[in-house]
TITIVEX-353193 format. One record per residue: residue number from 1; residue in three letters; x, y, z of N, C-alpha, C in turn. Coordinates in nm, 2 decimals. Example, Ala and Ser with C-alpha at 12.3 -4.5 7.8 and 13.67 -1.06 7.14 Angstrom:
! TITIVEX-353193
{1,ALA,{1.32,-0.57,0.78},{1.23,-0.45,0.78},{1.32,-0.33,0.78}},
{2,SER,{1.28,-0.22,0.71},{1.37,-0.11,0.71},{1.29,0.00,0.79}},
***
This chain:
! TITIVEX-353193
{1,MET,{-0.55,-0.74,1.00},{-0.41,-0.77,1.02},{-0.33,-0.69,0.93}},
{2,ALA,{-0.23,-0.63,0.99},{-0.14,-0.54,0.91},{-0.01,-0.61,0.86}},
{3,ILE,{0.03,-0.58,0.74},{0.15,-0.63,0.68},{0.25,-0.52,0.66}},
{4,ILE,{0.37,-0.54,0.69},{0.48,-0.44,0.66},{0.53,-0.46,0.52}},
{5,ILE,{0.53,-0.35,0.45},{0.58,-0.35,0.31},{0.70,-0.25,0.30}},
{6,LYS,{0.81,-0.29,0.24},{0.92,-0.21,0.22},{0.94,-0.18,0.07}},
{7,CYS,{0.95,-0.05,0.04},{0.97,-0.01,-0.10},{1.12,-0.02,-0.13}},
{8,GLU,{1.15,-0.02,-0.26},{1.29,-0.03,-0.30},{1.37,0.10,-0.26}},
{9,CYS,{1.30,0.21,-0.23},{1.37,0.33,-0.19},{1.39,0.33,-0.03}},
{10,GLU,{1.35,0.22,0.03},{1.37,0.21,0.18},{1.25,0.27,0.26}},
{11,ALA,{1.15,0.32,0.19},{1.03,0.36,0.27},{0.96,0.24,0.32}},
{12,VAL,{0.90,0.25,0.44},{0.83,0.14,0.50},{0.68,0.18,0.52}},
{13,TYR,{0.59,0.09,0.48},{0.45,0.11,0.49},{0.38,0.00,0.57}},
{14,GLU,{0.27,0.03,0.63},{0.18,-0.07,0.70},{0.07,-0.08,0.60}},
{15,GLN,{0.04,-0.21,0.55},{-0.06,-0.24,0.46},{-0.18,-0.31,0.54}},
{16,VAL,{-0.30,-0.26,0.52},{-0.42,-0.31,0.58},{-0.52,-0.34,0.47}},
{17,GLU,{-0.58,-0.46,0.48},{-0.68,-0.50,0.38},{-0.82,-0.49,0.44}},
{18,PHE,{-0.91,-0.43,0.36},{-1.05,-0.42,0.40},{-1.14,-0.49,0.30}},
{19,GLU,{-1.24,-0.57,0.35},{-1.34,-0.63,0.26},{-1.45,-0.53,0.24}},
{20,ILE,{-1.50,-0.52,0.11},{-1.61,-0.44,0.08},{-1.71,-0.51,-0.01}},
{21,THR,{-1.82,-0.45,-0.03},{-1.93,-0.52,-0.11},{-1.91,-0.49,-0.26}},
{22,ASP,{-1.85,-0.38,-0.30},{-1.84,-0.34,-0.44},{-1.71,-0.40,-0.50}},
{23,TRP,{-1.71,-0.42,-0.63},{-1.60,-0.47,-0.70},{-1.51,-0.35,-0.73}},
{24,VAL,{-1.38,-0.36,-0.70},{-1.28,-0.25,-0.73},{-1.16,-0.31,-0.80}},
{25,GLU,{-1.09,-0.22,-0.87},{-0.96,-0.25,-0.93},{-0.88,-0.13,-0.91}},
{26,ASP,{-0.77,-0.14,-0.84},{-0.69,-0.02,-0.80},{-0.55,-0.06,-0.77}},
{27,SER,{-0.46,0.04,-0.75},{-0.32,0.02,-0.72},{-0.28,0.13,-0.63}},
{28,ALA,{-0.16,0.11,-0.56},{-0.10,0.21,-0.48},{0.05,0.23,-0.51}},
{29,ASP,{0.09,0.35,-0.51},{0.23,0.39,-0.54},{0.30,0.45,-0.42}},
{30,CYS,{0.43,0.43,-0.41},{0.51,0.49,-0.30},{0.49,0.64,-0.30}},
{31,GLU,{0.47,0.70,-0.18},{0.46,0.84,-0.17},{0.60,0.91,-0.19}},
{32,VAL,{0.70,0.84,-0.16},{0.84,0.89,-0.17},{0.90,0.89,-0.31}},
{33,CYS,{0.89,0.77,-0.37},{0.96,0.76,-0.50},{0.86,0.73,-0.62}},
{34,GLY,{0.74,0.70,-0.59},{0.64,0.67,-0.70},{0.64,0.52,-0.75}},
{35,HIS,{0.72,0.44,-0.69},{0.73,0.30,-0.73},{0.60,0.23,-0.69}},
{36,ALA,{0.55,0.14,-0.78},{0.43,0.06,-0.75},{0.44,-0.03,-0.63}},
{37,LEU,{0.36,-0.01,-0.53},{0.36,-0.09,-0.41},{0.28,-0.22,-0.42}},
{38,ASN,{0.16,-0.21,-0.48},{0.07,-0.32,-0.49},{-0.05,-0.28,-0.58}},
{39,SER,{-0.11,-0.38,-0.63},{-0.24,-0.36,-0.71},{-0.33,-0.47,-0.66}},
{40,TRP,{-0.46,-0.44,-0.68},{-0.56,-0.54,-0.64},{-0.69,-0.52,-0.72}},
{41,ARG,{-0.77,-0.63,-0.71},{-0.90,-0.63,-0.78},{-0.99,-0.73,-0.70}},
{42,GLY,{-1.12,-0.69,-0.70},{-1.21,-0.78,-0.63},{-1.28,-0.71,-0.52}},
{43,HIS,{-1.32,-0.78,-0.42},{-1.40,-0.72,-0.31},{-1.31,-0.69,-0.19}},
{44,LYS,{-1.20,-0.62,-0.22},{-1.11,-0.58,-0.11},{-1.04,-0.45,-0.15}},
{45,VAL,{-1.00,-0.37,-0.05},{-0.93,-0.25,-0.07},{-0.81,-0.26,0.02}},
{46,LEU,{-0.69,-0.22,-0.03},{-0.57,-0.21,0.05},{-0.54,-0.07,0.08}},
{47,ALA,{-0.51,-0.04,0.21},{-0.47,0.09,0.26},{-0.33,0.09,0.30}},
{48,PHE,{-0.25,0.19,0.27},{-0.11,0.20,0.30},{-0.08,0.32,0.39}},
{49,ASN,{-0.01,0.30,0.50},{0.02,0.41,0.59},{0.17,0.41,0.59}},
{50,LEU,{0.23,0.53,0.55},{0.38,0.54,0.55},{0.42,0.55,0.70}},
{51,ILE,{0.51,0.46,0.74},{0.56,0.46,0.88},{0.70,0.50,0.89}},
{52,ARG,{0.78,0.49,0.78},{0.92,0.54,0.78},{0.95,0.60,0.65}},
{53,ASN,{0.99,0.72,0.65},{1.03,0.79,0.53},{1.18,0.81,0.53}},
{54,PRO,{1.25,0.75,0.43},{1.39,0.75,0.43},{1.45,0.89,0.40}},
{55,THR,{1.37,0.98,0.36},{1.43,1.12,0.32},{1.42,1.21,0.44}},
{56,GLU,{1.36,1.17,0.55},{1.35,1.25,0.67},{1.46,1.22,0.77}},
***
């Protein structure tokens, strides 16, 4: 299931969560402004797909 995430710079991302067997701790930043989008730890990975770039 995808979740729509909006950064404070107005960039819009689709966030998808994947379950994995390994333990991970990571984070993701906005490709446009560098603001932190989300962080996670455990047996999941979050993937972010930029779907609206406010600078274009």
